[in-house]
N, C-alpha and C positions, 0 to 999 in steps of 0.2 A: 524679836527681830523682824518679823514678818507683819508687825502692825496690830497684832491681836491684844489690844491695850484692856478690853473688857476681861480677858482671861488672866493676862499677865499681872495685872494691878492687884487683884484680891490674892492671887496664888503666891505673890511674894511677900505680901502684908502678912499673910497666915504663916508663912516660911519664917520669916524673922521673929513673930510674936512667939511661935512654938519654939524656936531655938533659943530665945532669951531666957526660958525657962530651964535650959540644961546647961551642963559644962561641957559645952562643944565649940570652944572658940574658933576652930578653922570651918566648921559648917557655917557658923553663924556670920563669920567674915565674908565667906563666899555667898550667902544668901543676901548679906547687906548690898554686895556689889550688883547682884541681880535686881535687887530693889532700886538702886541707883539708876540703873539702865532704864527701868520704866519710869521713874519719877522725873529723870531729866528731859525725857521726850514730851512730858505732859507739862514741862515749863516750870515744875516745882524745883527750882535750882537750889534754893537755901537747904531745904531738908535732904536733898540729893547729896550736897557737898558735905552736910555733917556726917550723913552716914558713910560716905567714902573715906573720910578722915578717920572716923570710928574703926572702919574695917582695916585701915592701914596701921592703927594702933595694936589692932589684934594680931595681924600678921607679924608687927614688930615683936609683939610678945612671943610669938612662936618661932622667932628668928628666921622667918620666911622673907627673904629678900625680894624674891620674884614676886610674891603676893603684895609686899609693900609697893613695888613698882607699878603692877595692876591697878591697886587702889589710888596711888598718886595719879596715874594717868586718867582714872575715871574722874577724880577730882578736878583735874585741869580741864577736861571735857566740859564738866558741869559749867566751871567758871567762865570758859569760852563761850559758851551758849548763852550764859548770864550777862556777857559783855563786860566782865570783869577781867580785862585782857592782861593786865601786868601780873596779877596774881595767878592767872591761867598759864602766863608763859613760865612762871616760877615753878609752879606745881608740876608741869610736864617736863621741864628741864630736869627737875628731881627725879622724876619717874623713869627718863631715859638713863639716867646714871645708876638706878638701882636695878633696872632690867638688864643693863649691861653688865654690872657687877655680878648679877645672879647667872650670867651666861644664859638669859632668856631665848626663846627662837626668835628668829629674825622678824616673823611676823608681827610680834608684839611690839619689837623695838621700831620697825617701820611704820606701825599704826601709829605709835606715839609720836614719832618724828613728823609723820603727816599732820597731825594735829598741832604740833609746835609750830611748824611752817604756816599753817593757817593763821595761828595768833601772830606770828611774826609779820605776816602780809597786813594783818589789821592795825598793828602797830607802826606800820611803814618802815619795817626793817627789811627792805626788798631784797638785799644781796642774800639773806639767811633763807628767805622764803624760796625766792627763784631758784637758788643753788640746789636745795632739796628737790624741788619740782624737776628741774632738769635731770638731776641724778636718777630718780625714781623711774622716769619713763624711758631712760636711755639703758636702764639695766635690765637684761632679760630675766635674770633670776627674780627680780623684784615687781616685775610687771604682772606676775601671777597674783600677786596682792591687790586685787581690783580696788579695793578701797582706798588704799594708799595711792594708787594711780588715778582713782576718781579726783582725790584732793589735789594730787599734783597738776592734772589736767585743768582743775578748777583755778588754781592759782596762776597758771601760765595764762590762762584766759583773761583774768584780771590784769595781769601785768601787760599783755598785748592790747587790752583795751585802753589803758591808761596811756599807751604809746599811740593811739589813734588808729590801730589796725584792728579794726573792729570784725573784718572777715575771717581773719585768723582766730581772734577771740571767741567768736561764735562757735567755730569749728571745734575748738578745744573744750568748750562747755557742753558741746553735743557728746563729744568722747567720754567726758565724764558721766553725764547721765546714761550713755549706753552701759557702762561698767557699774553703775548702780542698779539699773535695771536687771542686769544679769544675776545680781546677787540677791534681789528681791527685797532690800531694805527699804520700807516704806517711809520711814522718817527722814532718811537721808535722800531718797527720790523726791520727797516734797520740797527739802531744801535746794536740791540741784534743779529743779524746774523754776523756783524763784531766783536762782542765780540767771538762768538764761532770760527770765523776764526783765531783772534789773539790768542786764546788758542790753538786751533789746530796747529798753526805756532810754537808755544813754544815747542810742545810735541817732534819732529815735526810730523805731519801728513799731508803732503802736499795735497793730493787728498781731505781730510775733509776740510782743509783751503781753496783750491781753490773753492769747492762747496759752502761753506758758503759766500766766499767774492762775488761769482757770484750772488748768491741769494740777498745779501744785495745791491749789485749795481742795480740790476732790480728793487727791492723794492724801492731804493732811486731815481731812475730815474723816476719811477711812481708818486711819490708823490713829485717830484721837490725839494727834500732835498739835496741842495749843499754840506753841511758837511758830509752827508751819502755818497754821490757820491765820494768824496774826500777821505773818510776812506776807503772805499772798494778799490778805485783804488791803494792807497799806500799799502794796504794789498796784492793785486795781484802783484804788483811791487815787494814786497819782496820776495814772493814766487818764481816768475820768476828768480830773482836774485840767489836764492838758487838753483834753477833746472839749471842754466846756460843759461837761455834765457835773456842774458843782454840787447840786443836791444829793445826787447818788455817791458822789466822793465822800460828801460830809457825813451821810448815813454810815457808810463803811468805817470812816475814821472814829466816828462817835461810838460805835459798836465796840472797837478795840480799846478806846479809852476808858469806857466804862466797864469792861469785863476783867474782873479782877484775876482770871485764870491765866491771862496773858502775860508775859514777863514785864516788869515794872519799866524797863528801858523802852519797851515796845510801846507801852501805854503813854509814856512821855512823849514818844515820837508822834503818836497819834494826837496827843493833845495839842502839840505845836501845829501839826497839820489841820486839825479842826479849828483853830483859831484863825489860822490864814484863809481858811475856806469860808468861815462864817463873816469874815470881814467884807465879802464880795457879795453877800445874799441879802435879800430884804427879810425883816423879822418872820413874816409868814412862811418864807422858804426855809429858814432855819428851824422854825418849829415842826414843818413838815417833815423834815430830814431827821430831826431827833425824834419824832413819833415813829418814823421807820426803824430808826436804830432800837427803839425799844421794843418792835416786833420781831426783831431777829433773835435767833439762837445759834448754838453751834451744831448745825445740822442743815437739813434740806433748804431751809430759809436763806442760808447764806450762798448756796448755790444758786437759788433763783435769782438773788440779787447780782451774783456774779455774772449771769448770762443775760440780764437785761440790756438793751441797747441804749 
C-alpha cells in the first residue's frame, strides 16, 4: 500500500507458493488477494484477474460470502485498470450485492461503490456516477473513508470539467489528491496527479499539466507502478506535442509503445500517438527520437527526459 513493491512482490509470491502445498483454502484465498493487490499496480492485469477469480471460488467453497465479495471487488478493480469496463462494472456490481448480503462493514461497501462509480463514469453513465459522488461527500459518516471521498471528488471534477467549469473541476481534483496524500497510497497518488495533469491539459494550462505529470511520474517510479509511469509519459508526450517539441514527444510515446510491461491499451494509445507524431517529422528526426527511446529505462532516465525543456 505504501509503494514498497520490491518487498511486496516476492513476499506475496512466496506466500502463495507455500500455501498451495497445504490444505489451507482460507489462508490461500487471503494470500491470493494480497498477490492481486501487487500485480495490478504493476500492470499485470490478466494474472491478477485470474487469481482474484480463484480466490472467489475458494471463498465460495468455504461459504464465505464476505470473502467472495472482496474477491469480486478486486477482480472488478483489475478489470477497470485494464480498461475492460463492461466486465469491470459487472464484477463490481456482483461484489456490492455479495458484500451487502454478508452484512460487510460500510467501508468495504463504499469502497466498492466508489470503484463502480468510476467505471460508470468511464462508460458515460453519468447519473449513476455523479449520484454516488454527491452522496459520499455530503455524508458526514462516509467522508471518513478518504479513498471513497477521493474517488468521489475525482468524479465530480470530471463532471464539472465536461460542463466547462474548469475552476471548480481543478478544485475538486486537488481535494482528491489531498485525501490520497493523507493515506500515503503511492499507486493512487500517481493516478491522482495524472488526473490533475489531464484536466490542466484540457484547459489548456501547459505549465500546470507538466508539473502534475512530472510529479505523477516521480511517484509512479518510486512505487514501481507500470500503469502510472505509462500514463504520465503519455501525458507529457501530449504536452510536448502541443508545444512543438515533437522529437521529445515521440521518444516518450515510442518508449511506452515498445515496453511490454505497460498495459496493452496504453501501448495501443502510444502507437497511435507515435504514428501521428512521426508523420510531422523528417526521417533523421524520427531515427533520433527512436534512438532516444532505446536508451530509456523505467528509472532515472525517464525523469531526465521529463525535466528537459
